[in-house]
mmCIF file of the N, C-alpha and C atoms, coordinates in Angstrom:
data_MODEL
# 
_entry.id   MODEL 
# 
loop_
_atom_site.group_PDB 
_atom_site.id 
_atom_site.type_symbol 
_atom_site.label_atom_id 
_atom_site.label_alt_id 
_atom_site.label_comp_id 
_atom_site.label_asym_id 
_atom_site.label_entity_id 
_atom_site.label_seq_id 
_atom_site.pdbx_PDB_ins_code 
_atom_site.Cartn_x 
_atom_site.Cartn_y 
_atom_site.Cartn_z 
_atom_site.occupancy 
_atom_site.B_iso_or_equiv 
_atom_site.pdbx_formal_charge 
_atom_site.auth_seq_id 
_atom_site.auth_comp_id 
_atom_site.auth_asym_id 
_atom_site.auth_atom_id 
_atom_site.pdbx_PDB_model_num 
ATOM 1   N N  . UNK A 1 1  ? 0.584   -1.075 0.301   1.00 0.00 ? 1  UNK A N  1 
ATOM 2   C CA . UNK A 1 1  ? -0.033  0.418  0.032   1.00 0.00 ? 1  UNK A CA 1 
ATOM 3   C C  . UNK A 1 1  ? 1.305   1.384  0.319   1.00 0.00 ? 1  UNK A C  1 
ATOM 4   N N  . UNK A 1 2  ? 0.503   2.472  -0.536  1.00 0.00 ? 2  UNK A N  1 
ATOM 5   C CA . UNK A 1 2  ? 0.997   3.293  -0.673  1.00 0.00 ? 2  UNK A CA 1 
ATOM 6   C C  . UNK A 1 2  ? 0.798   4.276  0.619   1.00 0.00 ? 2  UNK A C  1 
ATOM 7   N N  . UNK A 1 3  ? 1.782   4.701  1.387   1.00 0.00 ? 3  UNK A N  1 
ATOM 8   C CA . UNK A 1 3  ? 2.025   5.708  2.660   1.00 0.00 ? 3  UNK A CA 1 
ATOM 9   C C  . UNK A 1 3  ? 2.952   6.258  3.229   1.00 0.00 ? 3  UNK A C  1 
ATOM 10  N N  . UNK A 1 4  ? 2.614   7.678  2.746   1.00 0.00 ? 4  UNK A N  1 
ATOM 11  C CA . UNK A 1 4  ? 3.782   8.393  2.095   1.00 0.00 ? 4  UNK A CA 1 
ATOM 12  C C  . UNK A 1 4  ? 3.360   9.551  3.421   1.00 0.00 ? 4  UNK A C  1 
ATOM 13  N N  . UNK A 1 5  ? 4.554   10.557 4.525   1.00 0.00 ? 5  UNK A N  1 
ATOM 14  C CA . UNK A 1 5  ? 4.204   11.296 5.028   1.00 0.00 ? 5  UNK A CA 1 
ATOM 15  C C  . UNK A 1 5  ? 5.287   12.394 4.879   1.00 0.00 ? 5  UNK A C  1 
ATOM 16  N N  . UNK A 1 6  ? 4.810   13.548 4.929   1.00 0.00 ? 6  UNK A N  1 
ATOM 17  C CA . UNK A 1 6  ? 5.628   14.663 4.442   1.00 0.00 ? 6  UNK A CA 1 
ATOM 18  C C  . UNK A 1 6  ? 5.562   15.757 5.337   1.00 0.00 ? 6  UNK A C  1 
ATOM 19  N N  . UNK A 1 7  ? 6.470   16.626 5.808   1.00 0.00 ? 7  UNK A N  1 
ATOM 20  C CA . UNK A 1 7  ? 5.762   17.813 6.509   1.00 0.00 ? 7  UNK A CA 1 
ATOM 21  C C  . UNK A 1 7  ? 5.788   19.029 5.111   1.00 0.00 ? 7  UNK A C  1 
ATOM 22  N N  . UNK A 1 8  ? 4.612   19.456 5.408   1.00 0.00 ? 8  UNK A N  1 
ATOM 23  C CA . UNK A 1 8  ? 4.015   20.929 4.321   1.00 0.00 ? 8  UNK A CA 1 
ATOM 24  C C  . UNK A 1 8  ? 3.555   22.332 5.347   1.00 0.00 ? 8  UNK A C  1 
ATOM 25  N N  . UNK A 1 9  ? 3.631   23.092 4.552   1.00 0.00 ? 9  UNK A N  1 
ATOM 26  C CA . UNK A 1 9  ? 2.955   24.432 5.581   1.00 0.00 ? 9  UNK A CA 1 
ATOM 27  C C  . UNK A 1 9  ? 1.586   23.895 5.715   1.00 0.00 ? 9  UNK A C  1 
ATOM 28  N N  . UNK A 1 10 ? 1.342   24.930 6.956   1.00 0.00 ? 10 UNK A N  1 
ATOM 29  C CA . UNK A 1 10 ? -0.213  24.522 7.515   1.00 0.00 ? 10 UNK A CA 1 
ATOM 30  C C  . UNK A 1 10 ? -0.789  25.501 6.326   1.00 0.00 ? 10 UNK A C  1 
ATOM 31  N N  . UNK A 1 11 ? -1.958  25.497 6.660   1.00 0.00 ? 11 UNK A N  1 
ATOM 32  C CA . UNK A 1 11 ? -3.231  26.247 5.478   1.00 0.00 ? 11 UNK A CA 1 
ATOM 33  C C  . UNK A 1 11 ? -2.777  27.738 5.643   1.00 0.00 ? 11 UNK A C  1 
ATOM 34  N N  . UNK A 1 12 ? -2.504  28.177 7.179   1.00 0.00 ? 12 UNK A N  1 
ATOM 35  C CA . UNK A 1 12 ? -2.634  29.410 7.279   1.00 0.00 ? 12 UNK A CA 1 
ATOM 36  C C  . UNK A 1 12 ? -1.399  30.094 6.829   1.00 0.00 ? 12 UNK A C  1 
ATOM 37  N N  . UNK A 1 13 ? 0.372   29.055 6.144   1.00 0.00 ? 13 UNK A N  1 
ATOM 38  C CA . UNK A 1 13 ? 1.344   29.536 5.873   1.00 0.00 ? 13 UNK A CA 1 
ATOM 39  C C  . UNK A 1 13 ? 2.066   30.100 6.439   1.00 0.00 ? 13 UNK A C  1 
ATOM 40  N N  . UNK A 1 14 ? 1.680   30.663 8.198   1.00 0.00 ? 14 UNK A N  1 
ATOM 41  C CA . UNK A 1 14 ? 2.475   31.363 8.966   1.00 0.00 ? 14 UNK A CA 1 
ATOM 42  C C  . UNK A 1 14 ? 3.882   30.242 9.043   1.00 0.00 ? 14 UNK A C  1 
ATOM 43  N N  . UNK A 1 15 ? 4.677   29.892 8.473   1.00 0.00 ? 15 UNK A N  1 
ATOM 44  C CA . UNK A 1 15 ? 5.848   29.043 8.376   1.00 0.00 ? 15 UNK A CA 1 
ATOM 45  C C  . UNK A 1 15 ? 5.730   28.057 9.447   1.00 0.00 ? 15 UNK A C  1 
ATOM 46  N N  . UNK A 1 16 ? 4.879   27.553 9.520   1.00 0.00 ? 16 UNK A N  1 
ATOM 47  C CA . UNK A 1 16 ? 4.466   26.308 10.383  1.00 0.00 ? 16 UNK A CA 1 
ATOM 48  C C  . UNK A 1 16 ? 4.244   25.647 9.393   1.00 0.00 ? 16 UNK A C  1 
ATOM 49  N N  . UNK A 1 17 ? 5.066   24.422 9.725   1.00 0.00 ? 17 UNK A N  1 
ATOM 50  C CA . UNK A 1 17 ? 4.640   22.667 9.167   1.00 0.00 ? 17 UNK A CA 1 
ATOM 51  C C  . UNK A 1 17 ? 4.368   22.070 9.762   1.00 0.00 ? 17 UNK A C  1 
ATOM 52  N N  . UNK A 1 18 ? 2.995   21.182 9.580   1.00 0.00 ? 18 UNK A N  1 
ATOM 53  C CA . UNK A 1 18 ? 2.332   20.089 10.017  1.00 0.00 ? 18 UNK A CA 1 
ATOM 54  C C  . UNK A 1 18 ? 2.611   19.195 9.011   1.00 0.00 ? 18 UNK A C  1 
ATOM 55  N N  . UNK A 1 19 ? 2.274   17.920 9.580   1.00 0.00 ? 19 UNK A N  1 
ATOM 56  C CA . UNK A 1 19 ? 2.601   16.454 8.887   1.00 0.00 ? 19 UNK A CA 1 
ATOM 57  C C  . UNK A 1 19 ? 1.773   16.493 8.112   1.00 0.00 ? 19 UNK A C  1 
ATOM 58  N N  . UNK A 1 20 ? 1.696   15.646 6.650   1.00 0.00 ? 20 UNK A N  1 
ATOM 59  C CA . UNK A 1 20 ? 0.681   15.699 6.139   1.00 0.00 ? 20 UNK A CA 1 
ATOM 60  C C  . UNK A 1 20 ? 0.786   14.055 5.133   1.00 0.00 ? 20 UNK A C  1 
ATOM 61  N N  . UNK A 1 21 ? -0.132  13.384 5.182   1.00 0.00 ? 21 UNK A N  1 
ATOM 62  C CA . UNK A 1 21 ? -0.205  12.576 4.605   1.00 0.00 ? 21 UNK A CA 1 
ATOM 63  C C  . UNK A 1 21 ? -0.537  11.991 3.114   1.00 0.00 ? 21 UNK A C  1 
ATOM 64  N N  . UNK A 1 22 ? -0.375  10.867 2.591   1.00 0.00 ? 22 UNK A N  1 
ATOM 65  C CA . UNK A 1 22 ? -1.259  10.885 1.528   1.00 0.00 ? 22 UNK A CA 1 
ATOM 66  C C  . UNK A 1 22 ? -0.647  9.006  1.014   1.00 0.00 ? 22 UNK A C  1 
ATOM 67  N N  . UNK A 1 23 ? -2.213  8.743  0.832   1.00 0.00 ? 23 UNK A N  1 
ATOM 68  C CA . UNK A 1 23 ? -2.261  6.641  0.982   1.00 0.00 ? 23 UNK A CA 1 
ATOM 69  C C  . UNK A 1 23 ? -2.752  6.444  -0.204  1.00 0.00 ? 23 UNK A C  1 
ATOM 70  N N  . UNK A 1 24 ? -2.332  6.878  -1.264  1.00 0.00 ? 24 UNK A N  1 
ATOM 71  C CA . UNK A 1 24 ? -2.582  6.747  -2.699  1.00 0.00 ? 24 UNK A CA 1 
ATOM 72  C C  . UNK A 1 24 ? -2.276  7.758  -3.618  1.00 0.00 ? 24 UNK A C  1 
ATOM 73  N N  . UNK A 1 25 ? -1.181  7.261  -4.541  1.00 0.00 ? 25 UNK A N  1 
ATOM 74  C CA . UNK A 1 25 ? -0.178  8.248  -5.270  1.00 0.00 ? 25 UNK A CA 1 
ATOM 75  C C  . UNK A 1 25 ? -1.381  9.248  -6.210  1.00 0.00 ? 25 UNK A C  1 
ATOM 76  N N  . UNK A 1 26 ? -2.431  8.887  -6.351  1.00 0.00 ? 26 UNK A N  1 
ATOM 77  C CA . UNK A 1 26 ? -3.275  10.092 -6.852  1.00 0.00 ? 26 UNK A CA 1 
ATOM 78  C C  . UNK A 1 26 ? -4.153  11.102 -6.074  1.00 0.00 ? 26 UNK A C  1 
ATOM 79  N N  . UNK A 1 27 ? -3.596  11.069 -5.032  1.00 0.00 ? 27 UNK A N  1 
ATOM 80  C CA . UNK A 1 27 ? -4.784  11.526 -4.105  1.00 0.00 ? 27 UNK A CA 1 
ATOM 81  C C  . UNK A 1 27 ? -3.826  12.682 -3.404  1.00 0.00 ? 27 UNK A C  1 
ATOM 82  N N  . UNK A 1 28 ? -4.607  14.048 -2.972  1.00 0.00 ? 28 UNK A N  1 
ATOM 83  C CA . UNK A 1 28 ? -3.272  15.108 -2.689  1.00 0.00 ? 28 UNK A CA 1 
ATOM 84  C C  . UNK A 1 28 ? -2.997  14.768 -1.230  1.00 0.00 ? 28 UNK A C  1 
ATOM 85  N N  . UNK A 1 29 ? -1.781  15.589 -0.962  1.00 0.00 ? 29 UNK A N  1 
ATOM 86  C CA . UNK A 1 29 ? -1.956  15.852 0.519   1.00 0.00 ? 29 UNK A CA 1 
ATOM 87  C C  . UNK A 1 29 ? -2.491  16.101 1.392   1.00 0.00 ? 29 UNK A C  1 
ATOM 88  N N  . UNK A 1 30 ? -2.814  15.562 2.847   1.00 0.00 ? 30 UNK A N  1 
ATOM 89  C CA . UNK A 1 30 ? -3.892  16.033 3.589   1.00 0.00 ? 30 UNK A CA 1 
ATOM 90  C C  . UNK A 1 30 ? -3.357  16.088 4.812   1.00 0.00 ? 30 UNK A C  1 
ATOM 91  N N  . UNK A 1 31 ? -3.337  17.264 5.638   1.00 0.00 ? 31 UNK A N  1 
ATOM 92  C CA . UNK A 1 31 ? -3.101  16.793 7.049   1.00 0.00 ? 31 UNK A CA 1 
ATOM 93  C C  . UNK A 1 31 ? -3.484  15.857 7.762   1.00 0.00 ? 31 UNK A C  1 
ATOM 94  N N  . UNK A 1 32 ? -2.653  15.112 8.954   1.00 0.00 ? 32 UNK A N  1 
ATOM 95  C CA . UNK A 1 32 ? -2.660  14.443 9.396   1.00 0.00 ? 32 UNK A CA 1 
ATOM 96  C C  . UNK A 1 32 ? -3.631  13.892 10.052  1.00 0.00 ? 32 UNK A C  1 
ATOM 97  N N  . UNK A 1 33 ? -4.483  15.429 10.651  1.00 0.00 ? 33 UNK A N  1 
ATOM 98  C CA . UNK A 1 33 ? -5.833  15.150 11.135  1.00 0.00 ? 33 UNK A CA 1 
ATOM 99  C C  . UNK A 1 33 ? -6.771  14.603 10.828  1.00 0.00 ? 33 UNK A C  1 
ATOM 100 N N  . UNK A 1 34 ? -6.959  14.487 9.372   1.00 0.00 ? 34 UNK A N  1 
ATOM 101 C CA . UNK A 1 34 ? -8.217  14.082 8.882   1.00 0.00 ? 34 UNK A CA 1 
ATOM 102 C C  . UNK A 1 34 ? -8.025  12.835 8.328   1.00 0.00 ? 34 UNK A C  1 
ATOM 103 N N  . UNK A 1 35 ? -6.927  11.715 8.307   1.00 0.00 ? 35 UNK A N  1 
ATOM 104 C CA . UNK A 1 35 ? -6.848  10.701 8.905   1.00 0.00 ? 35 UNK A CA 1 
ATOM 105 C C  . UNK A 1 35 ? -7.005  10.052 10.305  1.00 0.00 ? 35 UNK A C  1 
ATOM 106 N N  . UNK A 1 36 ? -8.522  9.795  10.811  1.00 0.00 ? 36 UNK A N  1 
ATOM 107 C CA . UNK A 1 36 ? -8.531  9.417  12.161  1.00 0.00 ? 36 UNK A CA 1 
ATOM 108 C C  . UNK A 1 36 ? -7.780  8.028  12.470  1.00 0.00 ? 36 UNK A C  1 
ATOM 109 N N  . UNK A 1 37 ? -7.942  7.408  11.289  1.00 0.00 ? 37 UNK A N  1 
ATOM 110 C CA . UNK A 1 37 ? -7.034  5.749  12.001  1.00 0.00 ? 37 UNK A CA 1 
ATOM 111 C C  . UNK A 1 37 ? -5.920  5.872  11.808  1.00 0.00 ? 37 UNK A C  1 
ATOM 112 N N  . UNK A 1 38 ? -4.829  6.997  11.504  1.00 0.00 ? 38 UNK A N  1 
ATOM 113 C CA . UNK A 1 38 ? -3.747  6.646  11.703  1.00 0.00 ? 38 UNK A CA 1 
ATOM 114 C C  . UNK A 1 38 ? -3.226  7.768  12.914  1.00 0.00 ? 38 UNK A C  1 
ATOM 115 N N  . UNK A 1 39 ? -4.176  8.763  12.914  1.00 0.00 ? 39 UNK A N  1 
ATOM 116 C CA . UNK A 1 39 ? -3.359  10.007 13.842  1.00 0.00 ? 39 UNK A CA 1 
ATOM 117 C C  . UNK A 1 39 ? -3.343  9.861  15.253  1.00 0.00 ? 39 UNK A C  1 
ATOM 118 N N  . UNK A 1 40 ? -2.568  9.742  15.876  1.00 0.00 ? 40 UNK A N  1 
ATOM 119 C CA . UNK A 1 40 ? -2.930  9.852  17.446  1.00 0.00 ? 40 UNK A CA 1 
ATOM 120 C C  . UNK A 1 40 ? -2.737  11.327 18.159  1.00 0.00 ? 40 UNK A C  1 
ATOM 121 N N  . UNK A 1 41 ? -2.788  11.761 19.526  1.00 0.00 ? 41 UNK A N  1 
ATOM 122 C CA . UNK A 1 41 ? -2.470  12.463 19.836  1.00 0.00 ? 41 UNK A CA 1 
ATOM 123 C C  . UNK A 1 41 ? -1.469  13.812 19.861  1.00 0.00 ? 41 UNK A C  1 
ATOM 124 N N  . UNK A 1 42 ? -1.506  14.676 19.589  1.00 0.00 ? 42 UNK A N  1 
ATOM 125 C CA . UNK A 1 42 ? -0.287  15.655 19.855  1.00 0.00 ? 42 UNK A CA 1 
ATOM 126 C C  . UNK A 1 42 ? 0.447   15.783 21.151  1.00 0.00 ? 42 UNK A C  1 
ATOM 127 N N  . UNK A 1 43 ? 1.697   15.738 21.218  1.00 0.00 ? 43 UNK A N  1 
ATOM 128 C CA . UNK A 1 43 ? 2.664   15.688 22.384  1.00 0.00 ? 43 UNK A CA 1 
ATOM 129 C C  . UNK A 1 43 ? 1.822   17.334 23.185  1.00 0.00 ? 43 UNK A C  1 
ATOM 130 N N  . UNK A 1 44 ? 1.970   17.311 24.492  1.00 0.00 ? 44 UNK A N  1 
ATOM 131 C CA . UNK A 1 44 ? 1.715   18.679 25.219  1.00 0.00 ? 44 UNK A CA 1 
ATOM 132 C C  . UNK A 1 44 ? 2.714   19.814 25.067  1.00 0.00 ? 44 UNK A C  1 
ATOM 133 N N  . UNK A 1 45 ? 3.088   19.845 24.626  1.00 0.00 ? 45 UNK A N  1 
ATOM 134 C CA . UNK A 1 45 ? 4.744   20.623 24.800  1.00 0.00 ? 45 UNK A CA 1 
ATOM 135 C C  . UNK A 1 45 ? 4.350   21.800 23.591  1.00 0.00 ? 45 UNK A C  1 
ATOM 136 N N  . UNK A 1 46 ? 4.749   23.166 24.357  1.00 0.00 ? 46 UNK A N  1 
ATOM 137 C CA . UNK A 1 46 ? 3.939   24.146 24.170  1.00 0.00 ? 46 UNK A CA 1 
ATOM 138 C C  . UNK A 1 46 ? 5.449   24.525 22.530  1.00 0.00 ? 46 UNK A C  1 
ATOM 139 N N  . UNK A 1 47 ? 5.047   24.934 21.594  1.00 0.00 ? 47 UNK A N  1 
ATOM 140 C CA . UNK A 1 47 ? 5.676   25.193 20.377  1.00 0.00 ? 47 UNK A CA 1 
ATOM 141 C C  . UNK A 1 47 ? 6.298   23.702 19.510  1.00 0.00 ? 47 UNK A C  1 
ATOM 142 N N  . UNK A 1 48 ? 5.814   22.650 20.084  1.00 0.00 ? 48 UNK A N  1 
ATOM 143 C CA . UNK A 1 48 ? 6.114   21.444 19.190  1.00 0.00 ? 48 UNK A CA 1 
ATOM 144 C C  . UNK A 1 48 ? 5.194   21.350 17.749  1.00 0.00 ? 48 UNK A C  1 
ATOM 145 N N  . UNK A 1 49 ? 6.172   20.503 17.394  1.00 0.00 ? 49 UNK A N  1 
ATOM 146 C CA . UNK A 1 49 ? 5.724   19.961 15.927  1.00 0.00 ? 49 UNK A CA 1 
ATOM 147 C C  . UNK A 1 49 ? 3.883   19.038 15.891  1.00 0.00 ? 49 UNK A C  1 
ATOM 148 N N  . UNK A 1 50 ? 3.176   20.129 15.230  1.00 0.00 ? 50 UNK A N  1 
ATOM 149 C CA . UNK A 1 50 ? 1.728   19.551 14.794  1.00 0.00 ? 50 UNK A CA 1 
ATOM 150 C C  . UNK A 1 50 ? 2.045   17.837 14.159  1.00 0.00 ? 50 UNK A C  1 
ATOM 151 N N  . UNK A 1 51 ? 1.846   16.857 15.018  1.00 0.00 ? 51 UNK A N  1 
ATOM 152 C CA . UNK A 1 51 ? 1.779   16.151 13.550  1.00 0.00 ? 51 UNK A CA 1 
ATOM 153 C C  . UNK A 1 51 ? 2.739   14.622 14.248  1.00 0.00 ? 51 UNK A C  1 
ATOM 154 N N  . UNK A 1 52 ? 3.935   14.922 15.538  1.00 0.00 ? 52 UNK A N  1 
ATOM 155 C CA . UNK A 1 52 ? 5.010   14.726 16.020  1.00 0.00 ? 52 UNK A CA 1 
ATOM 156 C C  . UNK A 1 52 ? 5.003   13.222 16.564  1.00 0.00 ? 52 UNK A C  1 
ATOM 157 N N  . UNK A 1 53 ? 4.069   13.471 17.191  1.00 0.00 ? 53 UNK A N  1 
ATOM 158 C CA . UNK A 1 53 ? 3.684   12.084 17.645  1.00 0.00 ? 53 UNK A CA 1 
ATOM 159 C C  . UNK A 1 53 ? 3.191   11.016 16.707  1.00 0.00 ? 53 UNK A C  1 
ATOM 160 N N  . UNK A 1 54 ? 2.395   11.236 15.628  1.00 0.00 ? 54 UNK A N  1 
ATOM 161 C CA . UNK A 1 54 ? 1.947   10.926 14.344  1.00 0.00 ? 54 UNK A CA 1 
ATOM 162 C C  . UNK A 1 54 ? 3.219   10.197 13.562  1.00 0.00 ? 54 UNK A C  1 
ATOM 163 N N  . UNK A 1 55 ? 3.682   11.281 13.520  1.00 0.00 ? 55 UNK A N  1 
ATOM 164 C CA . UNK A 1 55 ? 4.666   11.169 12.302  1.00 0.00 ? 55 UNK A CA 1 
ATOM 165 C C  . UNK A 1 55 ? 5.340   9.434  12.808  1.00 0.00 ? 55 UNK A C  1 
ATOM 166 N N  . UNK A 1 56 ? 5.960   10.147 14.580  1.00 0.00 ? 56 UNK A N  1 
ATOM 167 C CA . UNK A 1 56 ? 6.578   8.344  15.023  1.00 0.00 ? 56 UNK A CA 1 
ATOM 168 C C  . UNK A 1 56 ? 6.144   7.742  14.859  1.00 0.00 ? 56 UNK A C  1 
ATOM 169 N N  . UNK A 1 57 ? 4.658   7.301  15.303  1.00 0.00 ? 57 UNK A N  1 
ATOM 170 C CA . UNK A 1 57 ? 3.710   6.452  14.615  1.00 0.00 ? 57 UNK A CA 1 
ATOM 171 C C  . UNK A 1 57 ? 4.297   5.401  13.839  1.00 0.00 ? 57 UNK A C  1 
ATOM 172 N N  . UNK A 1 58 ? 3.945   6.367  12.836  1.00 0.00 ? 58 UNK A N  1 
ATOM 173 C CA . UNK A 1 58 ? 3.841   6.133  11.589  1.00 0.00 ? 58 UNK A CA 1 
ATOM 174 C C  . UNK A 1 58 ? 5.180   5.294  10.242  1.00 0.00 ? 58 UNK A C  1 
ATOM 175 N N  . UNK A 1 59 ? 6.275   6.216  11.475  1.00 0.00 ? 59 UNK A N  1 
ATOM 176 C CA . UNK A 1 59 ? 7.719   5.954  11.034  1.00 0.00 ? 59 UNK A CA 1 
ATOM 177 C C  . UNK A 1 59 ? 8.072   4.606  11.226  1.00 0.00 ? 59 UNK A C  1 
ATOM 178 N N  . UNK A 1 60 ? 7.619   3.923  12.415  1.00 0.00 ? 60 UNK A N  1 
ATOM 179 C CA . UNK A 1 60 ? 8.070   2.316  13.032  1.00 0.00 ? 60 UNK A CA 1 
ATOM 180 C C  . UNK A 1 60 ? 6.975   1.523  12.270  1.00 0.00 ? 60 UNK A C  1 
ATOM 181 N N  . UNK A 1 61 ? 6.163   1.715  11.698  1.00 0.00 ? 61 UNK A N  1 
ATOM 182 C CA . UNK A 1 61 ? 4.829   1.514  10.927  1.00 0.00 ? 61 UNK A CA 1 
ATOM 183 C C  . UNK A 1 61 ? 5.333   0.963  9.621   1.00 0.00 ? 61 UNK A C  1 
ATOM 184 N N  . UNK A 1 62 ? 6.576   1.582  8.861   1.00 0.00 ? 62 UNK A N  1 
ATOM 185 C CA . UNK A 1 62 ? 7.002   1.347  7.714   1.00 0.00 ? 62 UNK A CA 1 
ATOM 186 C C  . UNK A 1 62 ? 6.732   2.571  7.082   1.00 0.00 ? 62 UNK A C  1 
ATOM 187 N N  . UNK A 1 63 ? 5.972   3.538  6.978   1.00 0.00 ? 63 UNK A N  1 
ATOM 188 C CA . UNK A 1 63 ? 5.702   5.076  6.200   1.00 0.00 ? 63 UNK A CA 1 
ATOM 189 C C  . UNK A 1 63 ? 6.986   5.386  5.607   1.00 0.00 ? 63 UNK A C  1 
ATOM 190 N N  . UNK A 1 64 ? 6.663   6.223  4.758   1.00 0.00 ? 64 UNK A N  1 
ATOM 191 C CA . UNK A 1 64 ? 7.649   6.683  4.018   1.00 0.00 ? 64 UNK A CA 1 
ATOM 192 C C  . UNK A 1 64 ? 8.130   8.149  4.060   1.00 0.00 ? 64 UNK A C  1 
ATOM 193 N N  . UNK A 1 65 ? 9.242   8.942  4.315   1.00 0.00 ? 65 UNK A N  1 
ATOM 194 C CA . UNK A 1 65 ? 9.209   10.175 4.586   1.00 0.00 ? 65 UNK A CA 1 
ATOM 195 C C  . UNK A 1 65 ? 9.418   10.789 3.293   1.00 0.00 ? 65 UNK A C  1 
ATOM 196 N N  . UNK A 1 66 ? 8.582   11.650 2.930   1.00 0.00 ? 66 UNK A N  1 
ATOM 197 C CA . UNK A 1 66 ? 9.210   12.189 1.836   1.00 0.00 ? 66 UNK A CA 1 
ATOM 198 C C  . UNK A 1 66 ? 9.859   14.058 1.572   1.00 0.00 ? 66 UNK A C  1 
ATOM 199 N N  . UNK A 1 67 ? 10.549  14.273 1.271   1.00 0.00 ? 67 UNK A N  1 
ATOM 200 C CA . UNK A 1 67 ? 11.162  15.868 1.327   1.00 0.00 ? 67 UNK A CA 1 
ATOM 201 C C  . UNK A 1 67 ? 10.446  16.446 0.432   1.00 0.00 ? 67 UNK A C  1 
ATOM 202 N N  . UNK A 1 68 ? 9.596   17.696 1.462   1.00 0.00 ? 68 UNK A N  1 
ATOM 203 C CA . UNK A 1 68 ? 8.868   18.646 1.002   1.00 0.00 ? 68 UNK A CA 1 
ATOM 204 C C  . UNK A 1 68 ? 8.917   19.147 -0.617  1.00 0.00 ? 68 UNK A C  1 
ATOM 205 N N  . UNK A 1 69 ? 10.337  19.519 -1.289  1.00 0.00 ? 69 UNK A N  1 
ATOM 206 C CA . UNK A 1 69 ? 10.753  19.657 -2.284  1.00 0.00 ? 69 UNK A CA 1 
ATOM 207 C C  . UNK A 1 69 ? 9.755   18.307 -3.172  1.00 0.00 ? 69 UNK A C  1 
ATOM 208 N N  . UNK A 1 70 ? 10.230  17.627 -2.749  1.00 0.00 ? 70 UNK A N  1 
ATOM 209 C CA . UNK A 1 70 ? 9.662   16.654 -3.616  1.00 0.00 ? 70 UNK A CA 1 
ATOM 210 C C  . UNK A 1 70 ? 8.141   16.183 -3.396  1.00 0.00 ? 70 UNK A C  1 
ATOM 211 N N  . UNK A 1 71 ? 7.677   16.478 -2.467  1.00 0.00 ? 71 UNK A N  1 
ATOM 212 C CA . UNK A 1 71 ? 6.122   16.185 -2.023  1.00 0.00 ? 71 UNK A CA 1 
ATOM 213 C C  . UNK A 1 71 ? 5.450   17.141 -3.243  1.00 0.00 ? 71 UNK A C  1 
ATOM 214 N N  . UNK A 1 72 ? 5.957   18.519 -2.876  1.00 0.00 ? 72 UNK A N  1 
ATOM 215 C CA . UNK A 1 72 ? 5.431   19.683 -4.068  1.00 0.00 ? 72 UNK A CA 1 
ATOM 216 C C  . UNK A 1 72 ? 5.568   19.153 -5.288  1.00 0.00 ? 72 UNK A C  1 
ATOM 217 N N  . UNK A 1 73 ? 6.180   18.488 -5.842  1.00 0.00 ? 73 UNK A N  1 
ATOM 218 C CA . UNK A 1 73 ? 6.790   18.283 -7.044  1.00 0.00 ? 73 UNK A CA 1 
ATOM 219 C C  . UNK A 1 73 ? 5.573   17.078 -7.781  1.00 0.00 ? 73 UNK A C  1 
ATOM 220 N N  . UNK A 1 74 ? 5.192   15.724 -6.692  1.00 0.00 ? 74 UNK A N  1 
ATOM 221 C CA . UNK A 1 74 ? 4.461   15.018 -6.961  1.00 0.00 ? 74 UNK A CA 1 
ATOM 222 C C  . UNK A 1 74 ? 3.165   15.646 -7.501  1.00 0.00 ? 74 UNK A C  1 
ATOM 223 N N  . UNK A 1 75 ? 2.715   16.842 -6.395  1.00 0.00 ? 75 UNK A N  1 
ATOM 224 C CA . UNK A 1 75 ? 1.686   17.458 -5.956  1.00 0.00 ? 75 UNK A CA 1 
ATOM 225 C C  . UNK A 1 75 ? 0.909   18.116 -7.557  1.00 0.00 ? 75 UNK A C  1 
ATOM 226 N N  . UNK A 1 76 ? 2.103   18.910 -8.119  1.00 0.00 ? 76 UNK A N  1 
ATOM 227 C CA . UNK A 1 76 ? 2.162   19.710 -9.340  1.00 0.00 ? 76 UNK A CA 1 
ATOM 228 C C  . UNK A 1 76 ? 1.761   18.676 -10.449 1.00 0.00 ? 76 UNK A C  1 
ATOM 229 N N  . UNK A 1 77 ? 2.403   17.458 -10.543 1.00 0.00 ? 77 UNK A N  1 
ATOM 230 C CA . UNK A 1 77 ? 2.527   16.962 -11.515 1.00 0.00 ? 77 UNK A CA 1 
ATOM 231 C C  . UNK A 1 77 ? 1.440   15.727 -11.454 1.00 0.00 ? 77 UNK A C  1 
ATOM 232 N N  . UNK A 1 78 ? 0.448   15.816 -10.512 1.00 0.00 ? 78 UNK A N  1 
ATOM 233 C CA . UNK A 1 78 ? -0.473  14.522 -10.485 1.00 0.00 ? 78 UNK A CA 1 
ATOM 234 C C  . UNK A 1 78 ? -2.293  15.559 -11.191 1.00 0.00 ? 78 UNK A C  1 
ATOM 235 N N  . UNK A 1 79 ? -2.420  14.932 -12.475 1.00 0.00 ? 79 UNK A N  1 
ATOM 236 C CA . UNK A 1 79 ? -3.381  15.424 -12.808 1.00 0.00 ? 79 UNK A CA 1 
ATOM 237 C C  . UNK A 1 79 ? -4.991  15.136 -12.236 1.00 0.00 ? 79 UNK A C  1 
ATOM 238 N N  . UNK A 1 80 ? -5.780  15.540 -11.864 1.00 0.00 ? 80 UNK A N  1 
ATOM 239 C CA . UNK A 1 80 ? -6.894  15.332 -11.321 1.00 0.00 ? 80 UNK A CA 1 
ATOM 240 C C  . UNK A 1 80 ? -7.670  14.312 -12.165 1.00 0.00 ? 80 UNK A C  1 
ATOM 241 N N  . UNK A 1 81 ? -8.236  13.830 -11.478 1.00 0.00 ? 81 UNK A N  1 
ATOM 242 C CA . UNK A 1 81 ? -9.504  12.463 -12.002 1.00 0.00 ? 81 UNK A CA 1 
ATOM 243 C C  . UNK A 1 81 ? -10.444 13.119 -12.550 1.00 0.00 ? 81 UNK A C  1 
ATOM 244 N N  . UNK A 1 82 ? -10.958 12.267 -13.802 1.00 0.00 ? 82 UNK A N  1 
ATOM 245 C CA . UNK A 1 82 ? -12.542 12.990 -13.895 1.00 0.00 ? 82 UNK A CA 1 
ATOM 246 C C  . UNK A 1 82 ? -13.255 11.556 -13.728 1.00 0.00 ? 82 UNK A C  1 
ATOM 247 N N  . UNK A 1 83 ? -14.596 11.926 -12.928 1.00 0.00 ? 83 UNK A N  1 
ATOM 248 C CA . UNK A 1 83 ? -15.485 10.153 -12.675 1.00 0.00 ? 83 UNK A CA 1 
ATOM 249 C C  . UNK A 1 83 ? -16.718 10.449 -13.984 1.00 0.00 ? 83 UNK A C  1 
# 
C-alpha cells in the first residue's frame, strides 16, 4: 500500500509545518488530522511540531518520509481524475 508522509506548510502559511499524509499516488496531501485511523494525539509541548507523535508512530509502521520539495513536485504533476 502507498503510505507516505511529508512536512508541509499549514493552511495559514505562517511558516509552521505540519505532518501531511498521502495513502494513494493520485490523492492530494492532506493534514494528518484528517486521517483518524492513523493520527494519534499530539504531545502537550508548547511550540511542538503538529503531528510529531503521529510521525513517530507511522515511521515505526513503515511509512515513507518524502522531502517537502519532492512532495510539492508530485502534487503539481498529478492531474485531476475525472469521473
